[in-house]
C-alpha positions, 0 to 999 in steps of 0.5 A: 682145541688145545689141551693145557699139559698135563703134570702126571705124577708116576709111583716108582712101583707103576714107572715099570707097567705105565712104560709097557703100556701103549704109547675138603668141603661137603660135596655136593646132594645128587641131583634127582634121578630122574634130571641126572644126564642120561636118566631114563631107560638109556643109560648111554643115550639121551632121545636117542641121541649118544650122551656128551663126554661130560654126561657119560662121565657123570654117569660112570663117577655114578657107578664106581665103586663109592668107596672107591672113589671116595679114597682116590678123590679124598687122596687127590684132595689132600695132595691139592691142600697139602701143595696149596699150604706149601707154597703159600708158606714159601711166599713172602711178597705175595705182590714179587711174585708172577704166574710162572714162579707160581709154577715153579713153586708147585712144581718142586712140591708136588712129588712129595704132595703126591706121595704123602697122599699115597701114605695117607691113603693107607691109613685106618684114617683115610678108609673110615672116612671113605666108607662115610663118604658120598661123593657125586660132582660137587656143582657147588665148586663151580661157582664162587668161591672157588670157581674150579672148571667143571671139568677136565681131561687127563692124557693116557700113554695110548693117546687117549683121553680120560674125562674127568669131573670136579668132587671135592673143592675148599678155600686153599687157605693155609693151616699154618698161615699166620692168622688172615695170611692163607691166601696170599697166592692159592684162591681155591683147590679142584680136585677131580676123579678121571674115568674112562671107559667107565672105571677111575683111572686117574686123579688130577687137581688145578689150582686157582691162584690170583691169574686163574686156574692152573695146570693139571696135576695128575696120578695114574691109579 
C-alpha cells in the first residue's frame, strides 16, 4: 500500500548530519495497565504473538522520557497551530479555495512554523509546561470534532519507517481571525510522536480541512 509523501522540515544545523546517514487539548486518561496493548509479563508479545505496529508504538511511547516526550510533542502542536492559523488568516473566500491551494499555502508557511516551534522549545514556558504535561496517546483525538487519523508513518533516511501515534489535537480555530470565522479552512489539527527502536525520532502533524486529512508535515528530532 502506498503511503502519502511526508513533507519533512530539516533544521540548518541538522542537514549535514542527516545527509551522512544511510539512504491544545487535554490528554486523554491513560488506560488501566491491564487494558494497555501488550500489558502483562511480556512487553512485546500478546499470547505469544508479536505486537502489531500500533501496539509496539504504544508501548514505546509509554517508555519514552516523559519530559522529552511532552516538550517535543507540544512543539509539534505549536507548529501545527501556527501554520493552521496563518493559512486561515490568508483565506478571504473559502468557497474559492480548493485542496491544492490549501496544500500550497501550507507549504509556504510550514518552515516558519517549525522554526517558531524550535524557538519556543527553548523558552522557560515550554520547559515548565513539559514538566507538568502527562502525555499519552490521546484517544479523544480519534473522534469528532477532531477526526484525527489514529496513526501515521514517518519515512527515515535508511528507507525504514517510524510509526507515529497521535498525542495532541485541537479545533484549529484561528485565534486572531474575526470572531466566528476561525474555521473557514481547517476543522482540526493533529500532532504525533514518531518512534523507532524505542526512541522518539520525529514529530509530525496533520491538518484536517473540509476536504479531509491532509499530508503529514514532519521534522527530525
